[in-house]
C-alpha positions as CSV (number, residue, x, y, z in Angstrom):
1,X,18.7,8.5,21.0
2,X,18.7,4.2,20.3
3,X,15.2,2.9,19.0
4,X,14.2,-0.1,18.4
5,X,11.1,-1.3,16.3
6,X,9.6,-5.4,16.4
7,X,7.3,-5.9,13.2
8,X,5.9,-9.6,12.7
9,X,4.0,-9.1,9.1
10,X,4.0,-10.0,5.4
11,X,4.6,-7.3,2.9
12,X,1.5,-5.5,2.6
13,X,1.3,-5.2,6.7
14,X,4.8,-3.9,6.6
15,X,4.4,-1.3,4.5
16,X,1.0,0.5,6.5
17,X,3.4,-0.2,9.2
18,X,5.9,1.6,7.8
19,X,4.2,4.6,7.1
20,X,3.3,4.6,10.6
21,X,7.0,4.1,11.7
22,X,7.6,7.4,9.6
23,X,5.1,9.1,11.9
24,X,7.0,7.8,14.8
25,X,10.5,9.1,14.0
26,X,9.1,12.7,13.0
27,X,7.8,12.8,16.4
28,X,11.2,11.4,18.5
29,X,12.6,13.4,15.8
30,X,10.6,17.1,16.6
31,X,11.4,16.2,20.8
32,X,14.7,15.7,21.0
33,X,17.5,18.3,22.3
34,X,19.9,20.0,19.6
35,X,22.7,18.1,18.9
36,X,21.4,14.5,19.8
37,X,20.8,11.6,16.6
38,X,18.0,9.1,16.1
39,X,19.3,5.6,15.5
40,X,16.2,3.5,14.9
41,X,17.1,-0.4,13.8
42,X,14.3,-2.5,13.4
43,X,13.8,-6.1,13.1
44,X,11.3,-7.5,11.2
45,X,10.4,-10.4,8.9
46,X,9.4,-8.4,5.3
47,X,12.3,-7.7,2.8
48,X,10.0,-3.8,2.7
49,X,12.2,-2.9,5.6
50,X,15.2,-3.4,4.1
51,X,13.9,-1.0,1.6
52,X,13.4,1.0,4.6
53,X,16.7,1.3,5.3
54,X,17.5,2.0,2.2
55,X,15.6,5.3,2.0
56,X,16.3,6.1,5.1
57,X,13.4,5.8,7.1
58,X,15.1,3.6,9.2
59,X,19.3,3.2,10.2
60,X,19.4,-0.5,9.7
61,X,16.6,-3.8,9.6
62,X,18.0,-7.0,11.8
63,X,16.5,-10.4,10.5
64,X,13.3,-11.8,12.8
65,X,14.0,-15.3,12.4
66,X,18.1,-15.2,13.0
67,X,18.2,-12.5,16.3
68,X,15.9,-14.4,17.9
69,X,12.6,-13.3,18.3
70,X,11.0,-15.7,19.2
71,X,12.3,-16.1,22.2
72,X,10.2,-13.0,23.4
73,X,6.8,-14.8,22.9
74,X,7.7,-17.1,25.4
75,X,6.5,-16.6,28.8
76,X,9.1,-16.7,31.5
77,X,11.5,-18.7,32.5
78,X,12.0,-19.7,29.1
79,X,15.7,-17.4,28.0
80,X,15.6,-15.0,25.8
81,X,18.3,-15.2,22.9
82,X,21.5,-13.7,24.2
83,X,22.0,-12.1,20.8
84,X,18.9,-10.4,21.2
85,X,19.4,-9.6,25.1
86,X,22.2,-7.8,23.6
87,X,20.8,-5.5,21.3
88,X,18.0,-4.9,23.8
89,X,20.3,-3.5,26.3
90,X,21.6,-1.3,24.2
91,X,18.3,0.6,23.2
92,X,16.4,3.4,25.1
93,X,12.7,3.2,23.6
94,X,11.3,0.3,21.8
95,X,8.0,0.6,20.0
96,X,6.5,-3.6,19.6
97,X,3.8,-3.7,16.5
98,X,3.3,-7.5,17.7
99,X,0.8,-7.2,20.7
100,X,-0.7,-5.4,23.6
101,X,1.3,-4.0,26.4
102,X,0.4,-6.5,28.8
103,X,1.6,-9.3,26.6
104,X,5.1,-11.0,25.1
105,X,6.9,-9.5,23.7
106,X,6.5,-5.9,25.3
107,X,6.4,-7.5,28.7
108,X,9.1,-9.9,28.2
109,X,11.0,-6.4,27.0
110,X,10.1,-4.6,30.3
111,X,11.7,-7.6,31.7
112,X,14.5,-7.5,29.8
113,X,15.5,-4.0,29.3
114,X,15.3,-0.5,30.6
115,X,14.4,1.2,27.7
116,X,10.7,2.5,27.5
117,X,8.5,0.3,25.9
118,X,5.3,1.0,23.7
119,X,3.1,-2.0,22.0
120,X,0.3,-2.0,20.1
121,X,-2.1,-4.9,19.0
122,X,-2.5,-4.4,14.7
123,X,-5.8,-6.5,15.2
124,X,-8.4,-4.6,13.5
125,X,-11.2,-3.5,16.4
126,X,-14.8,-3.1,15.7
127,X,-15.0,0.1,16.4
128,X,-12.2,1.0,13.4
129,X,-13.9,-1.0,11.1
130,X,-17.6,1.1,11.7
131,X,-16.1,4.0,11.3
132,X,-14.0,3.2,8.5
133,X,-11.6,4.5,10.0
134,X,-7.8,3.6,8.3
135,X,-6.0,0.8,9.9
136,X,-2.8,3.2,10.3
137,X,-5.2,5.7,12.3
138,X,-5.8,3.1,14.9
139,X,-2.3,2.2,15.6
140,X,-0.9,5.8,15.7
141,X,-4.3,6.3,18.6
142,X,-2.9,3.9,20.3
143,X,0.7,4.5,20.9
144,X,-0.2,8.3,21.4
145,X,-2.7,7.3,23.9
146,X,0.3,5.3,25.7
147,X,2.5,8.7,25.5
148,X,4.4,8.6,22.4
149,X,4.7,11.6,20.3
150,X,3.6,10.2,16.6
151,X,3.5,12.8,13.9
152,X,0.8,13.0,11.7
153,X,0.5,9.8,8.9
154,X,1.3,11.6,5.3
155,X,0.3,10.1,1.9
156,X,4.1,11.1,0.9
157,X,5.9,8.4,-1.3
158,X,8.0,6.5,1.7
159,X,10.1,5.0,-1.0
160,X,10.7,8.3,-3.1
161,X,12.1,6.2,-6.2
162,X,9.5,6.1,-8.5
163,X,10.7,7.7,-12.0
164,X,8.4,6.5,-15.2
165,X,9.9,3.8,-17.4
166,X,13.1,3.4,-15.5
167,X,14.2,0.4,-14.2
168,X,17.3,1.1,-12.8
169,X,19.9,-1.4,-10.9
170,X,20.6,1.3,-7.9
171,X,18.8,4.1,-6.1
172,X,20.3,7.4,-5.8
173,X,23.3,7.2,-3.2
174,X,23.4,4.2,-2.6
175,X,25.0,1.2,-2.8
176,X,22.2,-1.4,-2.3
177,X,20.6,-2.5,-5.0
178,X,17.0,-1.8,-5.2
179,X,15.8,-3.5,-8.4
180,X,17.2,-6.5,-10.2
181,X,17.1,-8.0,-13.3
182,X,14.9,-10.5,-14.7
183,X,15.0,-13.6,-12.1
184,X,15.7,-16.9,-14.0
185,X,12.4,-18.8,-13.8
186,X,11.4,-20.3,-17.5
187,X,9.2,-18.5,-19.2
188,X,10.5,-15.0,-18.0
189,X,9.5,-12.6,-20.8
190,X,11.8,-9.2,-21.3
191,X,11.6,-6.6,-24.2
192,X,12.8,-3.5,-25.2
193,X,12.1,-0.1,-22.9
194,X,8.8,0.7,-25.1
195,X,8.2,4.3,-26.8
196,X,4.7,4.4,-25.0
197,X,3.4,4.6,-21.1
198,X,3.2,1.2,-19.0
199,X,0.3,-0.2,-17.8
200,X,1.5,-2.8,-15.4
201,X,-1.5,-5.8,-13.7
202,X,-1.0,-7.7,-11.0
203,X,-4.0,-10.1,-11.0
204,X,-2.8,-12.2,-7.9
205,X,-2.9,-12.0,-4.1
206,X,-2.0,-14.1,-1.4
207,X,-5.8,-14.5,-0.4
208,X,-8.0,-16.0,-3.6
209,X,-11.0,-13.8,-2.8
210,X,-9.3,-10.6,-2.4
211,X,-8.8,-11.3,-6.1
212,X,-11.0,-9.7,-8.8
213,X,-11.9,-11.8,-11.5
214,X,-9.0,-12.9,-13.7
215,X,-11.2,-12.4,-16.5
216,X,-11.8,-9.0,-15.8
217,X,-8.1,-8.1,-15.9
218,X,-7.9,-9.2,-19.6
219,X,-10.6,-7.4,-20.2
220,X,-8.9,-4.2,-18.5
221,X,-6.2,-5.0,-20.6
222,X,-7.6,-5.2,-24.0
223,X,-9.1,-1.9,-23.2
224,X,-5.5,0.0,-22.3
225,X,-3.8,-1.7,-25.1
226,X,-5.4,1.0,-27.2
227,X,-3.3,3.9,-25.1
228,X,-0.6,1.7,-23.1
229,X,1.8,-1.0,-23.6
230,X,0.4,-3.8,-21.4
231,X,2.5,-5.7,-19.1
232,X,1.8,-8.5,-16.5
233,X,3.6,-9.3,-13.1
234,X,3.6,-12.1,-10.7
235,X,4.8,-13.0,-7.9
236,X,5.2,-16.1,-5.2
237,X,2.0,-15.1,-3.3
238,X,-0.5,-16.3,-5.9
239,X,2.2,-18.8,-7.3
240,X,0.5,-21.9,-6.2
241,X,-3.1,-21.4,-7.9
242,X,-2.0,-19.1,-10.4
243,X,1.7,-19.0,-12.2
244,X,1.0,-22.5,-13.3
245,X,-2.1,-22.0,-15.7
246,X,-2.5,-18.6,-16.0
247,X,0.5,-16.8,-18.4
248,X,-0.7,-18.7,-21.7
249,X,-4.1,-16.7,-21.6
250,X,-2.5,-12.9,-20.1
251,X,0.3,-13.3,-23.1
252,X,-2.2,-12.7,-25.5
253,X,-2.4,-9.1,-24.2
254,X,1.0,-8.6,-22.9
255,X,4.3,-10.2,-21.4
256,X,4.2,-11.9,-18.5
257,X,7.2,-11.5,-16.0
258,X,7.8,-13.2,-13.0
259,X,9.2,-12.1,-9.6
260,X,10.4,-13.5,-6.4
261,X,11.8,-10.6,-5.1
262,X,11.0,-7.1,-3.8
263,X,13.9,-5.5,-5.7
264,X,12.3,-7.3,-9.1
265,X,9.1,-5.8,-8.0
266,X,10.4,-2.2,-7.3
267,X,12.1,-2.2,-10.8
268,X,8.9,-3.6,-12.2
269,X,6.5,-0.8,-11.4
270,X,9.5,1.7,-11.7
271,X,9.7,1.2,-15.0
272,X,5.9,1.6,-15.5
273,X,3.6,4.7,-16.0
274,X,0.4,3.1,-14.0
275,X,-0.2,0.0,-11.7
276,X,-3.5,-1.7,-11.6
277,X,-3.8,-4.4,-8.6
278,X,-6.1,-6.1,-5.8
279,X,-5.7,-5.6,-2.2
280,X,-2.3,-7.2,-1.5
281,X,1.1,-6.7,-0.7
282,X,2.8,-5.1,-4.2
283,X,0.1,-2.3,-4.3
284,X,0.7,-1.3,-1.3
285,X,4.5,-1.0,-2.5
286,X,2.9,0.8,-5.7
287,X,1.6,3.1,-3.7
288,X,4.6,4.0,-1.6
289,X,6.5,4.2,-4.6
290,X,4.7,6.9,-5.4
291,X,3.5,4.9,-8.7
292,X,0.5,6.4,-9.9
293,X,-1.6,3.3,-8.8
294,X,-5.6,1.7,-8.9
295,X,-6.6,-0.9,-6.3
296,X,-9.2,-2.7,-6.4
297,X,-10.8,-3.9,-3.4
298,X,-13.4,-6.6,-3.4
299,X,-14.3,-8.1,0.7
300,X,-11.9,-5.7,2.0
301,X,-12.7,-2.2,2.9
302,X,-10.4,0.5,1.0
303,X,-11.1,2.8,3.7
304,X,-9.7,1.0,6.7
305,X,-6.7,-1.3,4.4
306,X,-6.3,1.1,1.2
307,X,-3.2,1.6,0.1
308,X,-1.9,5.3,0.9
309,X,0.1,7.7,-1.3
310,X,-0.9,10.5,-3.3
311,X,-1.5,9.6,-7.1
312,X,-3.7,6.1,-5.7
313,X,-7.3,5.6,-7.0
314,X,-9.4,2.7,-5.1
315,X,-12.6,0.8,-7.2
316,X,-14.5,-1.2,-4.8
317,X,-17.0,-4.3,-5.3
318,X,-19.3,-5.6,-3.5
319,X,-19.8,-9.3,-1.6
320,X,-17.4,-11.6,0.1
321,X,-15.7,-13.7,-2.5
322,X,-14.2,-13.3,-6.2
323,X,-16.9,-14.6,-8.0
324,X,-19.3,-11.8,-6.1
325,X,-17.8,-8.4,-6.0
326,X,-16.4,-8.1,-9.9
327,X,-16.3,-4.3,-9.8
328,X,-17.0,-2.8,-13.4
329,X,-14.5,-2.3,-15.4
330,X,-15.8,1.1,-16.4
331,X,-15.2,2.3,-12.7
332,X,-10.9,1.0,-13.4
333,X,-11.0,2.7,-16.5
334,X,-12.0,5.8,-14.8
335,X,-9.7,5.8,-11.9
336,X,-6.9,5.4,-14.5
337,X,-8.4,8.5,-16.2
338,X,-8.9,10.5,-13.5
339,X,-4.8,10.2,-12.6
340,X,-4.4,12.2,-15.7
341,X,-1.8,9.9,-17.5
342,X,-1.0,10.1,-20.9
343,X,-2.5,7.4,-23.0
344,X,-5.6,7.0,-20.9
345,X,-7.7,9.1,-22.9
346,X,-7.9,6.4,-25.2
347,X,-8.6,4.0,-23.0
348,X,-12.1,1.9,-24.1
349,X,-13.8,-1.3,-22.4
350,X,-14.4,-3.5,-25.7
351,X,-17.1,-5.2,-24.3
352,X,-19.0,-2.4,-22.9
């Protein structure tokens, strides 16, 4: 059975969508006759889908842009890209995570392919927010209502690659690297693998209002140094407003690593014993890897948007901007201690 998945979101949305896709795959496999194989291909933008293919959640991933997906969003009589047409006509079932069933791209797929088509609008609905229901449950319910068999969404790691202290070059059984060496960006700092557990802190986000104030991250780092080797990681999402001015401050409590690739991020997380970050894509990746993680939330609701994982804790502050919603450092430290990690018992805020 040949299945196609369409998704256009960024890193964090992709990780959440992949939890749904795993449940879709499990549901479809449970309904297949003996001897029938499931072949799932995704057309997506985020590199998270490549990692999903390496881990066996899907068979392969095609690039969203190079396969002309944009032509599916244009109403007739605009032509659909020939490369895309060839792919669509070979499918038995399509799940579009890009919009409603009666809108492009789902409506165009129905015109161009004999495949069964299921579609959902990924945007949060008011009733979901009011009920504080996780967004993935909204998506799952929408597909079930259309007749698609979808298994329960679980907290088991999506990417079962995390081992504390392991910054490996390849995943077991894979010929594709899942983490890489330090980037060549000037200012990246490396050090030998530490004897103590590592706390990896990611203070950025693509949305500045989602960021816990940097001075609180710095105080957290100072508190963690008694039990952990503290490391900082920054990425392209916060490059414009954080990378250029903050590394000098962060170096006072630990080395700073800049990673442009998902592979590099995965490598940094695999070397950590605990990860702390905002409501952002890397935090979802850490949870999906099975790394013990603390997610610090502000204006967004963790009940709706929280990372899914077996060893995740969330801490939430109030307010609608980073200047208003300072979550308490003691609560973040307590969340780390609740994870039962070596070194956590020795931490304390130096400025209570």
